[in-house]
C-alpha positions in Angstrom: -43.0 -25.4 -62.0 -42.7 -28.2 -59.2 -43.5 -26.6 -55.9 -40.8 -26.6 -53.6 -41.4 -28.6 -50.2 -39.3 -26.8 -48.0 -41.3 -23.9 -48.5 -44.7 -25.9 -48.5 -43.6 -27.4 -45.7 -41.8 -25.8 -42.9 -42.1 -22.4 -43.8 -38.7 -21.0 -44.9 -37.2 -20.8 -48.5 -34.7 -24.3 -49.4 -31.4 -22.9 -50.4 -31.9 -23.8 -53.8 -35.3 -21.8 -54.0 -35.5 -19.6 -57.1 -33.1 -21.9 -59.0 -36.2 -23.2 -61.5 -37.3 -19.8 -62.0 -33.5 -18.7 -62.8 -33.3 -20.9 -65.7 -36.7 -20.3 -67.1 -35.3 -16.7 -67.2 -31.9 -18.1 -69.1 -34.6 -19.4 -71.7 -36.0 -16.6 -72.5 -32.6 -14.8 -72.6 -32.8 -12.5 -68.8 -29.3 -12.7 -68.1 -29.7 -10.1 -65.7 -32.8 -11.3 -64.1 -31.6 -14.8 -63.8 -28.3 -14.0 -61.9 -30.9 -12.1 -59.4 -33.0 -14.6 -59.1 -30.0 -17.5 -57.8 -26.8 -16.3 -58.4 -25.6 -19.6 -58.4 -27.1 -20.2 -61.9 -24.1 -20.0 -63.8 -21.4 -22.0 -61.8 -23.3 -24.8 -61.5 -24.4 -24.5 -65.8 -20.1 -24.3 -66.1 -19.9 -27.3 -63.7 -22.5 -29.1 -65.3 -21.5 -28.3 -68.8 -18.0 -29.4 -67.6 -18.8 -33.1 -66.6 -20.7 -33.3 -69.8 -17.6 -32.5 -71.5 -15.2 -34.6 -70.2 -18.0 -37.7 -71.1 -17.1 -36.6 -75.1 -13.8 -35.8 -74.6 -11.8 -36.3 -71.7 -10.1 -32.6 -70.2 -6.4 -32.8 -69.4 -7.2 -30.1 -65.9 -10.8 -31.8 -65.6 -10.0 -32.6 -61.6 -9.0 -29.4 -60.5 -11.8 -27.3 -62.5 -14.4 -29.4 -61.7 -13.1 -29.0 -58.3 -12.8 -25.4 -58.5 -16.7 -24.6 -59.9 -18.1 -27.1 -57.4 -16.2 -24.7 -54.6 -17.2 -21.6 -56.5 -21.7 -23.2 -56.5 -21.4 -24.6 -52.7 -20.1 -21.2 -51.4 -22.2 -19.2 -54.3 -25.4 -21.6 -52.6 -24.5 -20.8 -49.0 -24.1 -16.9 -49.5 -27.3 -16.4 -51.6 -29.7 -18.9 -48.5 -27.6 -16.9 -45.4 -28.5 -13.1 -47.3 -32.4 -15.0 -48.3 -32.3 -16.0 -44.7 -31.4 -13.2 -43.1 -33.2 -10.8 -45.1 
């Protein structure tokens, strides 16, 4: 896995810390562990799938769905990061 350069140089985690391990846990079918490692993994996956699906077959409500999951992803990442920093 790639090391977190923010954690190496500044000694505190970045907002994306845990995302690689969460993806690995998803590949191992540990869905609960993936969520606990990085809660934004599921909204980010849905966000990415919406973008890929739109390339193959355009979706009628694409902009609303992408905006919704982008907001959910950003909020989840920020809340998770705030909790990591405070604890």
